[in-house]
GUSEBA-202756 format. One line per 8 residues: number of its first residue (from 1); their letters; for each residue x, y, z of N, C-alpha, C. Coordinates in Angstrom, 2 decimals. Example, Ala and Ser with C-alpha at 12.3 -4.5 7.8 and 13.67 -1.06 7.14 Angstrom:
2
1	as	13.19:-5.69:7.80:12.30:-4.50:7.80:13.20:-3.30:7.80 ~ 12.85:-2.25:7.08:13.67:-1.06:7.14:12.90:0.03:7.87
% end
This chain:
176
1	maglaalg	-26.28:62.65:36.39:-26.10:61.03:36.85:-24.89:60.20:36.41 ~ -23.79:60.06:35.45:-22.91:60.03:35.75:-21.63:60.00:37.11 ~ -22.19:61.22:37.19:-20.77:62.28:38.59:-22.00:61.07:39.83 ~ -22.89:60.33:39.69:-23.47:59.57:41.18:-23.15:57.99:40.27 ~ -22.78:57.86:39.67:-21.87:56.50:39.33:-20.60:56.33:39.55 ~ -20.73:57.45:38.50:-18.49:57.71:39.30:-18.42:57.29:40.70 ~ -19.25:57.70:41.90:-19.04:57.51:43.28:-20.33:56.25:44.22 ~ -19.99:55.07:42.46:-21.07:53.93:43.31:-22.57:53.85:43.66
9	lpagiehv	-22.80:54.66:42.92:-24.48:55.04:42.62:-24.30:54.49:41.38 ~ -25.61:53.39:41.49:-26.11:53.81:40.22:-26.53:54.71:39.08 ~ -26.87:54.72:37.69:-26.94:56.36:37.01:-28.89:55.46:37.09 ~ -29.66:56.38:37.53:-31.08:56.13:37.29:-31.99:55.43:38.45 ~ -30.83:55.34:39.56:-31.77:54.27:40.49:-32.39:56.23:41.10 ~ -34.08:54.72:41.05:-34.51:56.20:42.19:-34.75:56.39:43.66 ~ -34.34:54.53:43.96:-34.50:53.89:45.44:-33.44:54.40:46.44 ~ -32.85:55.51:46.06:-31.80:55.58:47.38:-32.04:55.74:48.81
17	yhgpvgrn	-31.42:54.93:49.64:-31.47:55.03:50.71:-30.43:55.77:51.65 ~ -30.48:56.84:52.25:-29.72:57.63:52.84:-30.29:57.50:54.14 ~ -30.92:56.77:55.23:-30.68:56.63:56.52:-29.93:55.52:56.64 ~ -30.02:55.51:58.34:-29.07:55.20:59.16:-28.95:53.67:59.03 ~ -28.31:52.97:58.90:-28.18:51.68:58.61:-28.08:50.18:60.10 ~ -28.79:49.58:60.11:-28.97:49.55:61.57:-30.18:48.33:61.98 ~ -30.98:47.75:62.66:-31.68:46.86:62.98:-32.95:47.11:61.83 ~ -33.05:45.96:61.07:-33.70:45.57:60.32:-33.67:46.56:59.15
25	hlrppgav	-32.07:46.38:58.12:-31.90:46.31:57.70:-31.36:45.12:56.59 ~ -31.99:44.58:55.65:-31.14:43.95:55.65:-30.60:43.55:53.67 ~ -29.96:42.42:53.28:-29.29:42.44:52.41:-31.05:41.77:51.40 ~ -30.92:41.56:50.29:-32.15:40.40:49.68:-31.63:38.87:49.51 ~ -32.49:38.44:49.44:-32.76:37.26:49.13:-31.03:36.65:48.78 ~ -30.82:35.29:49.49:-29.30:34.88:48.56:-28.21:35.62:48.72 ~ -27.98:36.60:49.12:-27.13:37.03:49.58:-25.62:36.30:50.49 ~ -24.78:36.65:49.36:-23.21:35.48:50.41:-23.10:35.75:51.63
33	rerdflat	-22.40:35.87:51.84:-21.69:36.66:53.02:-21.39:37.59:53.21 ~ -21.46:39.02:53.91:-21.08:40.04:53.90:-19.88:40.71:53.24 ~ -18.85:40.27:53.82:-17.37:40.51:53.26:-17.61:40.19:51.90 ~ -17.99:38.66:51.29:-18.32:38.53:50.06:-19.02:39.11:49.04 ~ -19.87:39.59:50.40:-20.96:40.55:49.24:-20.58:41.55:48.56 ~ -19.26:42.56:49.66:-18.47:44.19:49.56:-18.12:43.75:48.51 ~ -17.45:42.86:48.48:-16.50:42.26:47.49:-16.99:41.74:45.61 ~ -18.18:41.32:45.99:-19.00:41.14:44.78:-19.99:41.58:44.23
41	circgrca	-20.48:42.32:44.94:-21.71:43.02:44.61:-20.81:44.39:43.76 ~ -21.66:44.65:42.31:-20.59:45.37:41.34:-21.80:47.01:41.12 ~ -22.69:47.17:42.29:-22.81:48.36:43.06:-23.93:48.29:40.95 ~ -24.49:47.58:40.16:-24.75:47.94:39.02:-27.08:48.01:39.53 ~ -27.56:48.03:40.24:-28.35:48.72:41.09:-29.46:47.62:39.98 ~ -29.22:46.34:39.26:-30.32:45.48:38.40:-31.20:45.31:39.84 ~ -30.88:44.80:40.84:-31.66:44.08:41.38:-32.59:45.15:42.45 ~ -32.28:46.43:42.20:-33.67:47.42:43.01:-34.58:47.70:41.75
49	evcpyksi	-34.00:47.97:40.66:-34.44:48.36:38.86:-35.72:46.97:39.01 ~ -35.10:45.95:39.40:-36.28:44.70:39.26:-37.09:44.14:40.07 ~ -37.33:44.39:41.09:-37.97:44.68:42.64:-39.25:45.15:42.40 ~ -40.45:44.72:42.13:-41.94:44.31:41.60:-42.05:45.70:43.01 ~ -42.06:45.80:44.32:-42.43:45.77:45.56:-41.52:47.18:45.92 ~ -40.26:47.96:44.90:-39.60:48.55:45.40:-38.99:48.21:46.93 ~ -39.13:47.03:47.45:-38.44:46.86:48.65:-36.85:47.29:48.56 ~ -36.57:46.79:47.57:-34.53:47.32:48.07:-33.61:48.47:47.11
57	rilglgag	-33.41:48.93:47.65:-33.42:50.69:47.91:-31.91:50.42:47.36 ~ -30.60:51.24:47.13:-29.68:51.88:47.63:-29.23:52.26:47.84 ~ -27.72:52.04:49.08:-27.04:52.64:50.18:-26.63:54.30:49.52 ~ -26.70:55.27:49.84:-26.77:56.29:49.64:-25.17:56.93:49.89 ~ -24.72:57.86:49.48:-22.95:58.52:49.65:-22.47:58.12:51.06 ~ -23.13:58.12:51.94:-23.02:58.39:53.72:-22.92:57.09:54.29 ~ -22.81:55.77:52.92:-23.07:55.05:53.90:-21.12:54.14:53.73 ~ -20.41:54.52:53.33:-18.99:54.58:53.03:-18.77:53.22:52.93
65	lhvgtpli	-18.21:52.47:53.22:-17.78:50.98:52.05:-19.10:50.13:51.49 ~ -19.90:50.56:52.13:-21.37:50.00:51.53:-22.34:50.61:50.64 ~ -21.77:52.64:50.27:-22.14:52.99:49.30:-22.71:51.62:47.83 ~ -23.65:52.39:47.77:-23.98:51.21:45.95:-24.55:50.19:46.31 ~ -24.71:49.49:47.47:-25.00:48.29:47.72:-26.55:48.54:48.14 ~ -27.56:47.38:47.47:-28.85:47.19:48.16:-28.95:46.79:49.91 ~ -29.78:47.38:49.96:-30.38:47.26:51.07:-32.30:46.85:51.40 ~ -32.49:45.92:52.12:-34.19:46.29:52.69:-34.60:46.68:53.64
73	daedipcy	-35.25:47.90:53.42:-35.52:47.76:55.16:-36.54:47.47:55.87 ~ -36.81:46.95:56.41:-38.15:46.20:56.89:-39.63:46.76:57.19 ~ -38.93:47.86:58.18:-39.56:48.06:58.39:-40.91:49.15:57.37 ~ -39.70:49.31:56.63:-40.46:50.44:55.52:-41.08:49.52:54.50 ~ -40.67:48.35:53.80:-40.89:47.68:52.74:-40.28:46.27:52.92 ~ -41.25:45.87:53.20:-40.33:43.61:53.69:-40.44:43.59:52.34 ~ -39.11:42.18:52.33:-39.32:41.18:51.15:-40.60:40.31:51.14 ~ -40.88:40.10:49.77:-41.64:39.26:49.24:-41.42:38.66:48.83
81	lcmkcvdv	-40.25:37.71:48.48:-39.40:36.43:48.25:-40.15:36.25:46.80 ~ -39.80:37.04:45.65:-40.49:36.76:44.49:-39.04:36.51:43.69 ~ -37.85:36.39:44.46:-36.95:36.41:44.04:-36.39:36.87:42.81 ~ -36.81:37.93:42.00:-36.39:38.60:40.96:-35.29:38.89:41.12 ~ -34.84:39.68:42.33:-33.69:40.40:42.25:-32.44:38.93:42.19 ~ -32.16:37.72:41.95:-31.76:36.75:42.05:-30.89:36.43:40.87 ~ -32.34:36.67:40.20:-32.11:36.07:38.84:-31.37:36.82:37.69 ~ -31.23:38.19:38.61:-30.38:39.99:37.51:-29.44:40.06:38.28
89	cptgalkp	-28.90:39.48:39.23:-27.50:39.53:39.11:-26.18:39.16:38.78 ~ -25.43:40.09:38.31:-24.75:39.51:37.25:-23.83:38.64:38.15 ~ -23.42:38.94:38.89:-21.70:38.18:39.87:-22.16:37.18:40.54 ~ -23.24:37.06:40.82:-22.88:36.14:42.04:-23.37:36.66:43.66 ~ -23.78:38.00:44.02:-23.36:38.53:44.93:-24.67:38.09:46.03 ~ -25.85:37.51:44.70:-27.29:37.23:45.30:-26.97:35.89:44.55 ~ -27.25:34.58:45.08:-27.20:33.34:45.08:-28.68:32.90:44.46 ~ -28.77:31.96:43.63:-30.05:31.17:43.62:-30.77:30.06:44.44
97	vpaeqagm	-31.12:30.39:45.44:-31.67:30.16:46.17:-34.17:29.95:46.53 ~ -34.03:28.63:47.20:-35.47:28.29:46.73:-35.49:29.73:48.05 ~ -37.10:30.65:48.04:-37.12:31.03:48.92:-37.65:30.67:50.85 ~ -37.67:29.60:50.50:-37.21:28.78:51.99:-36.49:29.14:52.27 ~ -35.28:28.77:51.71:-33.87:29.38:52.53:-33.47:30.92:51.72 ~ -34.00:32.24:52.02:-33.40:33.44:51.48:-31.95:33.44:52.36 ~ -32.38:33.14:53.45:-31.00:33.59:54.63:-30.46:35.12:54.83 ~ -32.09:35.64:55.00:-31.83:37.32:54.69:-31.58:37.93:56.17
105	glahiiee	-31.90:37.19:57.24:-32.02:36.89:59.30:-32.58:36.60:59.66 ~ -33.21:36.62:60.84:-34.01:35.92:61.70:-34.63:37.16:62.49 ~ -35.87:36.87:62.82:-36.44:37.13:63.34:-36.96:37.02:65.00 ~ -37.14:38.41:65.17:-36.80:38.33:67.04:-37.96:39.10:68.07 ~ -38.71:38.61:68.90:-40.37:39.25:68.80:-39.20:39.57:70.63 ~ -39.87:41.14:70.99:-39.48:41.49:71.91:-40.84:41.09:73.16 ~ -40.79:40.32:73.78:-41.60:39.76:74.31:-42.40:41.48:75.56 ~ -41.66:41.60:76.36:-42.02:42.22:77.25:-43.01:44.11:75.62
113	tcyayngt	-43.42:44.17:74.90:-43.77:45.05:73.88:-44.54:43.99:73.45 ~ -44.69:43.21:72.84:-45.50:42.84:71.87:-46.72:42.13:72.64 ~ -48.25:43.00:72.06:-49.32:42.71:72.53:-49.70:41.03:72.53 ~ -49.88:40.35:72.08:-49.97:38.86:72.69:-49.07:38.26:74.08 ~ -48.20:38.83:74.61:-47.02:38.27:75.06:-47.03:38.92:76.59 ~ -47.67:40.77:76.40:-47.99:41.09:77.46:-49.09:41.90:77.89 ~ -50.03:41.31:76.97:-51.76:41.35:77.88:-52.50:42.49:76.66 ~ -51.72:43.49:75.94:-52.99:44.04:75.76:-53.88:44.17:74.89
121	alcracyd	-53.31:42.45:73.92:-54.17:42.36:72.90:-54.65:41.13:72.61 ~ -55.35:40.74:71.77:-55.37:39.71:71.22:-54.58:39.56:69.62 ~ -53.03:39.55:69.94:-52.55:40.05:68.21:-51.62:38.66:67.56 ~ -52.04:38.89:66.50:-51.71:38.19:65.78:-51.10:38.35:64.07 ~ -50.74:39.77:64.22:-50.41:40.46:62.75:-48.73:39.20:61.79 ~ -48.07:39.57:62.96:-46.75:38.81:62.37:-47.05:37.36:62.26 ~ -47.72:36.71:62.63:-48.20:35.51:62.32:-48.77:35.21:61.16 ~ -50.28:36.06:60.97:-50.79:36.15:59.56:-50.32:36.22:58.60
129	icplkdra	-49.06:37.30:58.57:-48.46:37.90:57.23:-47.91:36.97:57.03 ~ -46.43:36.53:57.57:-45.33:35.54:57.91:-46.03:34.28:56.21 ~ -45.47:34.99:55.24:-45.45:34.05:53.73:-45.35:32.64:54.64 ~ -44.34:32.54:55.75:-44.27:31.16:56.29:-44.97:30.45:57.30 ~ -45.66:30.97:56.90:-46.79:30.80:58.15:-46.58:29.16:58.93 ~ -46.84:28.67:59.86:-46.33:27.88:60.50:-45.33:26.84:60.50 ~ -44.69:27.62:59.67:-43.21:27.22:59.74:-41.88:27.73:60.36 ~ -41.90:29.12:59.39:-40.97:29.91:60.48:-41.46:30.85:61.81
137	iqlirlkp	-42.67:30.98:61.69:-43.92:31.84:63.15:-44.98:30.95:63.15 ~ -44.81:30.63:65.13:-45.81:29.78:64.60:-47.18:30.03:66.25 ~ -47.94:30.04:66.57:-48.50:30.32:67.58:-48.54:29.25:68.21 ~ -47.96:29.82:70.34:-48.22:28.62:71.16:-48.64:29.06:71.77 ~ -49.75:28.64:72.57:-50.88:29.20:73.67:-51.42:31.14:73.60 ~ -51.46:30.96:72.37:-51.94:32.26:71.10:-51.08:33.64:71.13 ~ -49.59:33.02:71.38:-48.08:33.58:71.59:-47.74:33.23:70.41 ~ -46.90:34.30:69.53:-45.92:33.82:68.36:-45.05:34.03:68.68
145	vivetacv	-44.64:32.39:67.96:-43.56:31.90:68.47:-42.23:31.82:66.59 ~ -41.34:32.40:67.56:-40.22:31.60:65.75:-39.49:30.98:65.84 ~ -39.43:30.41:64.62:-38.98:29.54:64.54:-37.55:29.47:63.77 ~ -36.70:29.61:64.68:-35.36:29.76:64.14:-34.52:28.65:62.87 ~ -34.96:27.76:62.42:-34.44:27.33:61.50:-35.50:27.09:60.38 ~ -36.14:28.12:60.26:-37.09:28.24:59.01:-37.67:29.61:58.62 ~ -36.89:30.65:59.53:-37.14:32.04:59.55:-36.30:32.91:57.91 ~ -36.79:33.43:57.19:-35.88:33.45:56.05:-35.31:35.08:56.39
153	gcgacvka	-36.29:35.46:57.20:-35.80:37.09:57.87:-36.30:37.85:56.73 ~ -37.12:37.79:56.37:-37.74:38.74:54.98:-38.33:39.59:55.53 ~ -38.80:39.69:56.54:-39.41:40.91:57.45:-41.04:41.41:56.91 ~ -41.66:40.44:56.78:-42.87:40.98:56.41:-43.51:40.93:58.18 ~ -43.33:40.25:58.82:-43.81:40.42:60.30:-43.35:41.68:60.92 ~ -42.39:42.73:60.78:-41.92:43.73:60.90:-43.32:44.59:60.21 ~ -43.06:44.77:59.12:-43.87:45.62:58.90:-45.17:45.52:59.20 ~ -45.69:44.67:59.24:-47.34:43.79:60.03:-47.55:44.15:62.09
161	cpvtpera	-46.29:44.67:62.25:-46.61:44.67:64.35:-47.21:46.07:63.87 ~ -48.63:45.75:65.14:-49.12:47.06:64.97:-48.68:47.94:66.34 ~ -47.33:47.10:67.33:-46.83:48.72:68.21:-46.17:49.36:67.58 ~ -46.12:50.57:68.26:-45.14:51.97:67.83:-45.09:52.57:69.35 ~ -43.84:53.45:68.94:-43.21:53.55:68.13:-42.25:53.05:67.76 ~ -41.79:51.92:68.47:-41.01:50.96:67.78:-41.55:49.71:68.06 ~ -41.28:48.69:66.67:-41.80:47.80:66.25:-41.79:46.36:67.78 ~ -42.66:45.05:68.31:-42.49:44.47:68.97:-41.25:43.31:68.74
169	iyvdpprp	-40.83:43.26:67.33:-40.60:42.66:66.61:-39.33:42.87:65.50 ~ -38.55:42.72:64.84:-37.53:42.90:64.70:-36.38:41.66:63.79 ~ -35.82:42.34:62.98:-35.02:41.04:62.22:-33.45:41.65:61.94 ~ -32.44:40.69:62.87:-30.96:41.12:62.73:-30.61:40.43:61.32 ~ -29.65:41.17:60.55:-29.05:39.95:59.65:-28.58:39.36:60.19 ~ -28.14:38.30:59.06:-26.95:37.25:59.46:-25.44:37.52:59.77 ~ -25.23:37.12:60.83:-23.80:37.22:61.00:-22.26:37.09:60.29 ~ -21.87:37.89:60.17:-21.18:37.87:59.37:-20.14:36.76:59.55
% end
């Protein structure tokens, strides 16, 4: 394991992510701006170790400058906003914030493929699962609408979306 630590991967971390980084790939709640995050995160893996849901993975060797940093893949296991990761971050790369200000990203609905919008079915899966229901996502005329000022980008809506193979909702991380 010492070899992995030398390459930027914390020793003992079981949850290493080796896939491509893109849409629905988010930093844990309270993360500072990406450039500052990369400079501040010491890649210790404590956030992944403490996450009770196993939502946080550590980026593997193919991630370039991002190797060893935490990532949440919203399509696999979203963030449940327990905020335990923030409590163990030794450097301030994850800042203590209320769950309502987690700032992980912003959800977007693809109306063309969303069942509620295209008439395929009465679907409210994203609305029902949202931890900030009626604040971050609302139902207007039986259709989900994202409230940009309240969505924290936890990704629960992405995981709950029944549309396949590509979900009708996604989360973009904050802009750098």
